[in-house]
C-alpha positions as CSV (number, residue, x, y, z in Angstrom):
1,M,42.3,-31.6,17.6
2,S,44.6,-31.2,14.6
3,T,47.6,-28.9,14.8
4,V,47.4,-25.8,12.6
5,I,50.5,-25.4,10.4
6,N,51.7,-21.9,9.5
7,Y,53.5,-22.7,6.2
8,A,55.0,-19.2,5.9
9,Q,56.7,-19.5,9.3
10,L,57.7,-23.1,8.7
11,F,59.4,-22.3,5.4
12,G,61.1,-19.1,6.8
13,W,58.9,-16.4,5.3
14,N,59.4,-13.8,8.0
15,S,60.2,-10.4,6.4
16,V,57.2,-8.5,5.2
17,P,59.2,-5.3,4.3
18,A,61.7,-7.2,2.1
19,A,58.9,-9.0,0.2
20,A,57.0,-5.7,-0.2
21,V,60.1,-3.9,-1.5
22,F,60.7,-6.6,-4.2
23,A,57.0,-6.5,-5.1
24,A,57.2,-2.7,-5.6
25,V,60.3,-3.0,-7.7
26,Y,58.9,-5.7,-9.9
27,S,55.7,-3.7,-10.4
28,L,57.8,-0.8,-11.9
29,L,59.7,-3.3,-14.0
30,A,56.5,-4.9,-15.2
31,A,55.2,-1.5,-16.3
32,F,58.5,-0.8,-18.1
33,F,58.4,-3.9,-20.1
34,L,54.7,-3.6,-20.8
35,F,55.4,-0.1,-22.3
36,K,58.2,-1.7,-24.4
37,I,55.8,-4.3,-25.7
38,I,53.4,-1.6,-26.9
39,R,56.2,-0.1,-28.9
40,E,57.7,-3.3,-30.3
41,R,56.5,-6.9,-30.2
42,R,59.6,-8.9,-29.2
43,Y,59.2,-12.5,-27.8
44,V,61.9,-11.8,-25.2
45,L,59.9,-8.7,-24.0
46,F,56.8,-10.9,-23.5
47,I,59.0,-13.3,-21.5
48,M,60.4,-10.6,-19.3
49,T,57.0,-9.0,-18.7
50,S,55.6,-12.4,-17.7
51,F,58.5,-13.0,-15.4
52,C,58.0,-9.6,-13.7
53,L,54.3,-10.2,-13.3
54,I,54.9,-13.7,-11.9
55,R,57.5,-12.3,-9.4
56,L,55.2,-9.4,-8.5
57,T,52.4,-11.8,-7.6
58,A,54.7,-14.2,-5.8
59,F,56.2,-11.5,-3.6
60,I,52.8,-10.0,-2.8
61,M,51.6,-13.5,-1.7
62,R,54.8,-13.9,0.3
63,A,54.4,-10.6,2.0
64,I,50.8,-11.2,3.0
65,S,51.6,-14.8,4.1
66,A,54.4,-13.5,6.3
67,G,52.3,-10.7,7.8
68,V,48.9,-12.3,8.2
69,S,48.7,-15.6,10.2
70,S,45.5,-16.9,8.7
71,V,47.0,-16.5,5.2
72,G,50.2,-18.1,6.2
73,E,48.2,-21.1,7.3
74,N,46.6,-21.4,3.9
75,E,48.3,-24.3,2.2
76,G,46.9,-23.4,-1.2
77,I,48.4,-19.9,-1.1
78,F,51.7,-21.2,0.0
79,I,51.8,-23.8,-2.8
80,G,50.8,-21.2,-5.3
81,A,53.6,-18.8,-4.3
82,E,56.2,-21.6,-4.3
83,V,55.0,-22.7,-7.8
84,L,55.3,-19.1,-9.0
85,F,58.9,-18.8,-7.6
86,S,59.8,-22.0,-9.3
87,V,58.2,-21.3,-12.7
88,G,59.7,-17.8,-12.9
89,F,63.2,-19.0,-13.4
90,F,62.2,-20.6,-16.6
91,G,61.7,-17.1,-18.2
92,L,65.0,-15.7,-17.0
93,L,67.1,-18.6,-18.3
94,Y,65.2,-19.0,-21.6
95,G,65.3,-15.2,-22.3
96,T,69.1,-15.0,-22.1
97,Y,69.3,-18.3,-24.0
98,I,67.3,-16.8,-26.9
99,L,69.4,-13.6,-27.1
100,V,72.8,-15.4,-26.9
101,V,71.8,-18.0,-29.5
102,D,70.5,-15.3,-31.8
103,R,73.8,-13.5,-31.6
104,L,75.9,-16.7,-31.9
105,E,74.2,-17.3,-35.3
106,L,75.7,-14.1,-36.6
107,C,79.3,-15.1,-35.6
108,D,81.5,-16.8,-38.1
109,N,83.9,-18.5,-35.7
110,T,82.2,-20.3,-32.8
111,N,84.3,-23.5,-32.8
112,I,85.0,-25.1,-29.4
113,P,88.5,-26.7,-28.9
114,I,87.0,-29.5,-26.7
115,P,84.8,-31.6,-29.1
116,I,82.4,-33.1,-26.5
117,I,81.6,-29.6,-25.2
118,G,81.1,-28.4,-28.7
119,T,78.7,-31.3,-29.4
120,I,76.6,-30.5,-26.3
121,L,76.4,-26.8,-27.1
122,N,75.4,-27.5,-30.7
123,L,72.7,-29.8,-29.4
124,V,71.2,-27.3,-27.0
125,R,71.2,-24.6,-29.6
126,N,68.1,-26.4,-30.9
127,R,65.5,-24.2,-29.2
128,R,63.0,-27.0,-28.9
129,V,65.4,-29.3,-27.1
130,F,66.3,-26.5,-24.6
131,R,62.7,-25.6,-24.1
132,I,61.7,-29.2,-23.4
133,C,64.4,-29.5,-20.8
134,L,63.2,-26.4,-19.1
135,V,59.6,-27.6,-19.1
136,I,60.7,-30.9,-17.5
137,C,62.5,-29.0,-14.8
138,V,59.4,-26.9,-14.0
139,A,57.2,-29.9,-14.0
140,L,59.4,-31.8,-11.6
141,G,59.7,-28.8,-9.3
142,I,55.9,-28.1,-9.2
143,T,55.2,-31.8,-8.5
144,G,57.8,-31.9,-5.8
145,I,56.4,-28.8,-4.1
146,D,52.9,-30.3,-4.2
147,I,54.0,-33.6,-2.7
148,T,56.2,-32.0,-0.1
149,S,53.5,-29.6,1.1
150,A,51.0,-32.5,1.4
151,N,53.4,-34.7,3.3
152,L,56.4,-32.9,4.9
153,T,58.2,-36.2,5.5
154,S,57.9,-37.4,1.9
155,T,61.2,-38.2,0.3
156,V,59.6,-38.4,-3.2
157,G,58.7,-34.7,-3.2
158,T,62.2,-33.8,-2.0
159,D,63.8,-36.0,-4.6
160,L,61.8,-34.4,-7.4
161,R,62.8,-30.9,-6.3
162,K,66.4,-32.1,-6.1
163,A,66.2,-33.4,-9.7
164,S,64.6,-30.1,-10.9
165,A,67.3,-28.0,-9.2
166,I,70.1,-30.2,-10.6
167,I,68.8,-30.1,-14.2
168,F,68.3,-26.3,-13.9
169,L,71.9,-26.0,-12.7
170,V,73.2,-28.1,-15.7
171,L,71.2,-26.0,-18.1
172,T,72.6,-22.8,-16.4
173,I,76.1,-24.1,-16.7
174,I,75.5,-24.8,-20.4
175,Q,74.2,-21.3,-20.9
176,V,77.3,-19.9,-19.1
177,L,79.5,-21.8,-21.6
178,Q,77.5,-20.5,-24.6
179,T,77.9,-17.0,-23.3
180,L,81.7,-17.5,-23.0
181,V,81.8,-18.8,-26.5
182,L,80.0,-15.7,-27.7
183,I,82.3,-13.4,-25.8
184,A,85.4,-15.2,-27.3
185,A,84.0,-15.3,-30.8
186,E,83.3,-11.6,-30.9
187,H,86.6,-10.8,-29.3
188,R,88.5,-12.9,-32.0
189,D,86.7,-11.2,-34.8
190,K,85.6,-7.7,-33.8
191,D,84.5,-7.0,-37.4
192,S,82.1,-10.0,-37.6
193,L,79.2,-7.7,-36.4
194,K,78.6,-4.3,-37.8
195,Y,76.8,-2.2,-35.2
196,T,74.1,0.1,-36.3
197,S,73.2,1.1,-32.7
198,T,75.4,3.2,-30.4
199,S,73.5,2.2,-27.2
200,F,75.6,0.8,-24.3
201,G,73.6,-2.5,-24.3
202,A,74.1,-3.0,-28.0
203,K,77.9,-2.5,-27.9
204,H,78.5,-4.5,-24.8
205,A,75.7,-7.2,-25.1
206,P,78.0,-10.3,-24.7
207,L,79.5,-9.0,-21.5
208,L,76.1,-8.1,-20.2
209,F,74.9,-11.5,-21.1
210,G,77.8,-12.8,-19.1
211,V,76.6,-10.8,-16.1
212,I,73.2,-12.4,-16.4
213,A,74.7,-15.9,-16.8
214,L,76.8,-15.3,-13.7
215,M,73.8,-14.2,-11.6
216,L,71.8,-17.2,-12.7
217,L,74.7,-19.5,-11.9
218,I,75.0,-18.0,-8.4
219,R,71.3,-18.6,-7.8
220,E,71.4,-22.2,-9.0
221,I,74.6,-23.1,-7.1
222,F,72.9,-21.9,-3.9
223,S,69.8,-23.8,-4.7
224,V,71.6,-27.1,-5.3
225,A,74.1,-26.5,-2.4
226,T,71.2,-26.2,0.1
227,L,69.1,-29.1,-1.2
228,N,69.7,-31.0,2.0
229,Q,69.9,-28.0,4.3
230,F,66.3,-26.9,4.7
231,S,66.9,-24.2,7.3
232,K,69.7,-22.5,5.3
233,A,67.8,-22.8,1.9
234,N,64.9,-20.9,3.4
235,N,66.9,-18.5,5.7
236,E,66.0,-15.1,4.3
237,H,69.6,-13.8,5.2
238,F,70.8,-16.2,2.5
239,W,67.7,-16.5,0.2
240,Y,67.4,-12.8,-0.6
241,P,71.0,-12.0,-1.5
242,L,71.7,-15.3,-3.3
243,V,68.3,-15.9,-5.0
244,A,66.1,-12.9,-5.1
245,V,68.8,-10.2,-5.7
246,P,70.6,-12.1,-8.5
247,E,67.3,-12.5,-10.3
248,L,66.5,-8.8,-9.9
249,I,70.0,-7.9,-11.3
250,C,69.3,-10.0,-14.3
251,V,66.0,-8.2,-15.0
252,L,67.7,-4.8,-14.5
253,V,70.4,-5.8,-17.1
254,Y,67.6,-6.8,-19.5
255,A,66.2,-3.3,-19.1
256,I,69.4,-1.6,-20.3
257,P,68.7,-0.1,-23.7
258,G,70.1,-2.3,-26.5
259,V,70.4,-5.5,-24.6
260,I,67.0,-6.6,-26.0
261,P,67.3,-5.4,-29.6
262,P,64.2,-3.9,-31.3
263,K,62.4,-5.9,-33.9
264,V,62.5,-4.3,-37.4
265,P,61.0,-5.2,-40.8
266,P,62.9,-8.1,-42.7
267,K,64.2,-5.6,-45.3
268,V,66.6,-4.1,-42.7
269,T,68.4,-7.4,-42.4
270,E,67.8,-10.7,-44.1
271,T,69.7,-12.9,-41.7
272,T,68.3,-11.8,-38.4
273,D,65.7,-9.6,-36.7
274,L,68.4,-8.1,-34.5
275,P,68.9,-4.6,-36.0
276,M,71.8,-3.7,-33.8
277,Y,74.2,-5.8,-35.8
278,T,74.4,-7.5,-39.2
279,K,77.0,-9.7,-40.7
């Protein structure tokens, strides 16, 4: 007789209330961003709405798996939830990347004193390159999850997940550096951007992007630091404050008025679709 594996218990999914609370919060945030999309069609708004819906679905699956034994034993549901948790980070990182790069393009002085770092940052400002790197990370992570769930002793699945986490960390560090460059550039030349919005998010966007970058960095450092510590990586006392909460903080920052600028007709500004500032 084969042994029944409860994947939810095995991977440390124990708290139903915590997962339910996060699902409820993400349902409200998803509704908020959907309302924003109806008013203005911004690519970043679509990304954030998708992220919230993905997290909502993932936390619902996590809550049900933790509370219902028969669901927790369903390998397909477990893999699906893990894939959703893995895929979602793509949206958070790419969303802040788009906003920071858009704003950097409006700054006159973004020179980096260290040539090699400047070269790397200039390379990843190519949106296609950055997007391809993110897709590779997601593909590696999903494949690793699938292999690991099928064979818990497989080193291939573990290695793929490690590779995915490390590449995500590198991309996150690059995004942190880009955000620091933006903060420094706007601090050096406060008149480089002429604000037409008085909202808190518009005025303090670089610092708020810095908060997002820091939260993403905390999440990825924890993920990489616990690659070889299975019990700690899945311990909800660590996972929620160091993974789930930083992600939620990022989304809440995105929701601040002005952080995601509204899209306006080209006649408002010829150089960018960001109406909060023009060169």
